[in-house]
C-alpha positions as MATLAB code, in Angstrom:
seq = 'XXXXXXXXXXXXXXXXXXXXXXXXXXXXXXXXXXXXXXXXXXXXXXXXXXXXXXXXXXXXXXXXXXXXXXXXXXXXXXXXXXXXXXXXXXXXXXXXXXXXXXXXXXXXXXXXXXXXXXXXXXXXXXXXXXXXXXXXXXXXXXXXXXXXXXXXXXXXXXXXXXXXXXXXXXXXXXXXXXXXXXXXXXXXXXXXXXXXXXXXXXXXXXXXXXXXXXXXXXXXXXXXXXXXXXXXXXXXXXXXXXXXXXXXXXXXXXXXXXXXXXXXXXXXXXXXXXXXXXXXXXXXXXXXXXXXXXXXXXXXXXXXXXXXXXXXXXXXXXXXX';
ca = [
     -18.936  -28.278  -49.038;
     -15.334  -29.453  -48.602;
     -14.184  -25.822  -48.646;
     -16.707  -24.884  -45.948;
     -15.523  -27.830  -43.845;
     -11.889  -26.696  -44.115;
     -12.805  -23.117  -43.248;
     -14.719  -24.388  -40.235;
     -11.729  -26.387  -39.056;
      -9.492  -23.360  -39.537;
     -11.820  -21.148  -37.496;
     -11.954  -23.760  -34.743;
      -8.138  -24.034  -34.663;
      -7.758  -20.254  -34.480;
     -10.251  -20.075  -31.615;
      -8.194  -22.617  -29.683;
      -4.813  -21.070  -30.437;
      -5.670  -17.436  -29.691;
      -6.159  -16.794  -25.947;
      -9.371  -15.138  -24.859;
      -9.041  -11.450  -24.022;
      -8.842  -10.714  -20.327;
      -8.425   -7.352  -18.661;
      -4.773   -6.762  -17.814;
      -3.907   -6.687  -14.129;
      -2.555   -3.507  -12.583;
       1.116   -3.336  -11.752;
       2.016   -5.951   -9.135;
      -1.645   -6.852   -8.633;
      -2.183  -10.370   -7.281;
      -4.844  -12.631   -8.713;
      -8.456  -12.215   -7.630;
      -8.931  -13.760   -4.227;
      -5.325  -13.088   -3.184;
      -4.091  -10.414   -0.780;
      -0.620   -8.951   -0.283;
       0.157   -8.541    3.426;
       2.413   -5.661    4.503;
       3.520   -4.942    8.079;
       4.867   -1.628    9.369;
       6.239    0.561   10.125;
       9.518    0.863   12.023;
      12.428   -1.552   12.182;
      11.883   -2.598   15.803;
       8.140   -3.198   15.423;
       8.628   -5.189   12.236;
      11.199   -7.488   13.820;
       8.982   -7.975   16.880;
       6.073   -8.924   14.625;
       8.071  -11.546   12.726;
       9.380  -13.053   15.975;
       5.894  -13.193   17.515;
       3.833  -14.331   14.531;
       6.636  -16.507   13.147;
       5.835  -15.668    9.558;
       7.389  -13.130    7.204;
       4.774  -11.055    5.369;
       4.877  -10.210    1.671;
       6.395   -6.832    2.416;
       7.000   -3.967    4.799;
       5.904   -0.338    5.210;
       8.449    2.470    5.418;
       8.252    6.271    5.141;
      10.382    8.696    3.179;
      10.061   12.302    1.971;
      10.867   14.411   -1.064;
      12.533   16.888    1.282;
      15.152   14.375    2.478;
      14.948   11.178    0.384;
      15.492    9.434    3.707;
      15.093    5.835    4.952;
      16.353    4.221    1.750;
      20.037    3.261    1.913;
      20.576    4.831    5.344;
      18.541    4.477    8.577;
      16.391    7.429    9.529;
      14.623    8.319   12.773;
      12.591   11.526   12.709;
      10.612   10.714   15.835;
       8.825    7.595   14.647;
      11.688    5.161   15.341;
      14.159    3.753   12.840;
      13.020    3.375    9.231;
      15.399    1.708    6.773;
      14.474    0.061    3.472;
      17.978   -1.283    2.860;
      18.022   -3.068    6.206;
      14.668   -4.729    5.535;
      15.756   -5.871    2.089;
      18.886   -7.440    3.502;
      17.207   -9.080    6.498;
      14.113  -10.261    4.638;
      15.128  -10.937    1.006;
      12.377  -11.569   -1.497;
       9.919   -9.150    0.092;
       8.245   -6.066   -1.362;
       8.285   -2.512   -0.026;
       5.390   -0.150    0.530;
       6.689    3.410    0.942;
       4.743    6.466    2.062;
       6.248    9.557    0.411;
       5.773   12.697    2.513;
       5.606   16.007    0.654;
       3.672   18.396    2.886;
       4.561   22.054    2.138;
       6.714   20.948   -0.798;
       4.258   20.955   -3.713;
       5.477   24.198   -5.301;
       9.088   23.187   -4.817;
       8.532   19.808   -6.473;
       7.208   21.217   -9.745;
       9.842   23.980   -9.658;
      12.572   21.327   -9.586;
      13.825   22.201   -6.102;
      13.827   18.552   -5.044;
      15.124   17.028   -8.258;
      18.368   15.874   -6.624;
      16.409   13.953   -3.991;
      14.079   12.466   -6.595;
      17.105   11.412   -8.662;
      18.533    9.730   -5.570;
      15.265    7.900   -4.994;
      15.046    6.820   -8.635;
      18.570    5.402   -8.520;
      17.795    3.507   -5.311;
      14.563    2.063   -6.706;
      16.341    0.821   -9.823;
      18.939   -1.089   -7.832;
      16.453   -2.423   -5.260;
      15.462   -5.425   -7.406;
      12.117   -5.685   -5.638;
       8.569   -4.427   -6.252;
       7.888   -1.077   -4.598;
       4.463    0.432   -3.917;
       4.892    4.205   -3.610;
       2.150    6.245   -1.926;
       2.869    9.700   -3.312;
       1.673   12.323   -0.824;
      -0.199    9.726    1.223;
      -3.571   10.716    2.705;
      -3.795   13.598    0.253;
      -7.243   14.614    1.534;
      -6.423   14.604    5.263;
      -6.912   18.131    6.664;
      -3.592   17.945    8.509;
      -1.746   17.754    5.172;
      -3.530   20.767    3.617;
      -2.703   19.740    0.045;
      -4.150   22.052   -2.576;
      -5.877   19.622   -4.988;
      -4.555   21.077   -8.252;
      -1.013   21.496   -6.933;
      -1.052   18.006   -5.423;
      -2.085   16.410   -8.727;
       0.603   18.387  -10.559;
       3.326   17.351   -8.079;
       2.203   13.715   -8.236;
       2.467   13.730  -12.045;
       5.843   15.466  -11.918;
       7.265   12.707   -9.695;
       5.904    9.854  -11.811;
       7.112   11.479  -15.026;
      10.559   12.020  -13.554;
      10.858    8.404  -12.412;
       9.650    7.178  -15.807;
      12.279    9.267  -17.592;
      14.900    7.824  -15.236;
      13.911    4.304  -16.304;
      12.283    3.219  -13.047;
      10.134    0.171  -13.819;
       9.713   -1.551  -10.444;
       7.425    1.010   -8.780;
       3.617    0.871   -8.618;
       2.066    4.254   -7.851;
      -0.627    4.433   -5.168;
      -3.171    7.254   -4.856;
      -3.931    7.049   -1.142;
      -6.976    8.718    0.414;
      -7.449    9.371    4.117;
     -10.993    8.093    3.473;
     -12.548    9.778    6.460;
     -13.002   13.551    6.471;
     -13.751   14.393    2.847;
     -12.360   17.897    2.728;
     -13.708   19.979   -0.112;
     -16.178   17.413   -1.392;
     -15.094   15.784   -4.660;
     -12.037   13.594   -4.133;
     -11.319   13.512   -7.852;
     -10.061   17.086   -7.594;
      -6.854   15.467   -6.270;
      -6.774   12.761   -8.943;
      -3.675   12.951  -11.181;
      -5.100   10.886  -14.048;
      -5.637    7.219  -14.819;
      -2.235    6.783  -16.451;
      -0.531    7.956  -13.249;
      -2.347    5.683  -10.807;
      -1.742    1.940  -10.500;
      -3.564    1.370   -7.198;
      -6.094    3.251   -5.077;
      -5.326    3.250   -1.365;
      -7.372    3.988    1.746;
      -6.695    4.265    5.449;
      -8.786    2.020    7.690;
      -8.701    3.131   11.306;
     -11.180    2.352   14.073;
     -14.183    4.628   14.290;
     -14.268    5.347   10.550;
     -17.535    6.084    8.773;
     -18.000    3.301    6.228;
     -19.804    5.688    3.843;
     -16.612    7.759    3.498;
     -14.581    4.626    2.765;
     -17.102    3.486    0.178;
     -16.794    6.815   -1.597;
     -13.169    5.967   -2.320;
     -14.036    2.352   -3.058;
     -16.427    3.498   -5.791;
     -13.661    5.557   -7.407;
     -11.400    2.500   -7.456;
     -14.163    0.407   -9.003;
     -15.090    3.066  -11.574;
     -11.424    3.481  -12.563;
     -10.722   -0.261  -12.589;
      -7.910    0.084  -10.039;
      -7.119   -2.493   -7.325;
      -7.774   -1.377   -3.757;
      -5.078   -1.313   -1.087;
      -5.683   -0.705    2.595;
      -2.551    1.410    2.789;
      -2.661    2.115    6.533;
      -4.618    0.088    9.067;
      -4.472    0.306   12.832;
      -6.982    0.272   15.700;
      -6.916    3.478   17.709;
      -8.076    4.206   21.248;
      -6.451    1.325   23.126;
      -8.728   -1.250   21.537;
      -6.353   -4.157   22.076;
      -6.621   -3.651   25.830;
     -10.304   -4.633   25.676;
      -9.502   -8.348   26.009;
     -11.950  -10.584   24.151;
     -13.822   -7.627   22.600;
     -10.893   -6.312   20.543;
     -11.305   -8.796   17.701;
     -14.977   -7.955   17.227;
     -14.536   -4.189   17.616;
     -11.931   -3.771   14.876;
     -10.398   -6.838   13.243;
     -13.535   -8.737   12.309;
     -14.936   -5.621   10.626;
     -11.649   -5.058    8.795;
     -11.497   -8.573    7.356;
     -15.193   -8.564    6.477;
     -14.720   -5.310    4.549;
     -11.752   -6.819    2.712;
     -13.687   -9.946    1.767;
     -16.722   -8.031    0.550;
     -14.753   -5.514   -1.522;
     -11.964   -7.561   -3.107;
      -9.169   -5.723   -1.293;
      -5.859   -6.781   -2.872;
      -3.401   -5.541   -0.237;
      -3.484   -4.961    3.519;
      -0.875   -2.801    5.269;
      -1.162   -3.251    9.027;
       0.767   -0.989   11.413;
       1.794   -3.302   14.246;
       3.313   -0.984   16.832;
       3.002    0.460   20.324;
       2.038    4.020   19.466;
       2.441    5.317   23.011;
       6.183    4.557   22.961;
       6.807    6.486   19.725;
       7.859   10.110   20.404;
       5.995   11.488   17.367;
       2.693    9.987   18.565;
       3.061   10.279   22.325;
      -0.124   11.613   23.884;
      -2.315   10.785   20.872;
      -4.016    8.019   22.871;
      -3.750    5.477   20.071;
      -2.500    2.750   22.385;
      -0.766   -0.485   21.446;
      -1.766   -2.039   18.102;
       0.613   -5.024   18.242;
      -1.428   -8.146   17.615;
       0.846  -10.144   19.927;
      -0.227   -8.111   22.979;
      -3.719   -9.649   23.044;
      -3.970  -13.460   23.058;
      -7.402  -13.497   21.415;
      -6.309  -11.102   18.689;
      -3.076  -12.997   18.093;
      -4.965  -16.265   17.761;
      -7.505  -14.702   15.394;
      -4.787  -12.966   13.381;
      -2.808  -16.188   12.888;
      -5.945  -18.040   11.853;
      -6.811  -15.314    9.346;
      -3.439  -14.873    7.675;
      -2.824  -18.606    7.293;
      -5.631  -18.698    4.742;
      -4.408  -19.452    1.228;
      -5.447  -16.039   -0.067;
      -2.766  -14.176    1.913;
       0.572  -13.788    0.164;
       3.652  -13.942    2.371;
       7.365  -13.960    1.678;
       8.259  -16.906   -0.533;
      10.438  -17.853   -3.449;
       7.336  -17.548   -5.637;
       5.995  -14.187   -4.414;
       7.505  -11.977   -7.097;
       6.259  -14.249   -9.889;
       2.775  -14.243   -8.359;
       2.532  -10.464   -8.724;
       4.220  -10.229  -12.103;
       7.584   -8.852  -11.052;
];
């Protein structure tokens, strides 16, 4: 009896001392109920946002390409205004970066090694950045405008991740980002590079989207156990000019979707599209929240909720960096 009592005590002690198993979080994934807030996407728009909203978000959106390895340590303006990761890091220390990596018409060249020098440059920059980076490799892979062959896209994606891993890059989370609207070719998993190559699943969330297309990507994220990022969000069609209706038309639906589907990161493009040469004539309008008093008020009320992560001395710890 005494022996059984001792064994019982031992079992009880072991149960207390060994932590219960919990599913490991994805790279830089915040806790359930928390949301990383990113703002993009050019230097001028980002600064205007911070001045108007008077709060620095968790991070910023920037664009680069395998063809040029641009916008990292040097400013770059290819028609979408100045993009510059180094500037943002210096001006807003302690923030993360969310980078869209363009590689249209470069898939064959990537796997052939034609862009290795640029990828080496990017790897070196990431390693010295000392900040978490979310890299959307070949963002919106299923958008018709990008015409990515599924098999070649998946191969190029893997090539880039493997190369960065060999270079010792450890501060990058890899995002598989779907356009989430026109599902070209049916099965989205034809573009999927493999579970070990994907840290996050991303979607675009523009006005006028069909929620059934978005949910198709959401199901993949859930089935794969990957956190969901709204990697690009902006209202199109001059919605913010609709006075008191703008919040209901776009923003309320966006935040409801996020709440219902445990979205872990929101990347909002806060810019005046009509003033950007690359997008002139696209009729997207002005998406800056500060241009509509009702939207600005609603936006401030939303992002002041405890669940939204902003720049702070504790941000990196909160996401495991």
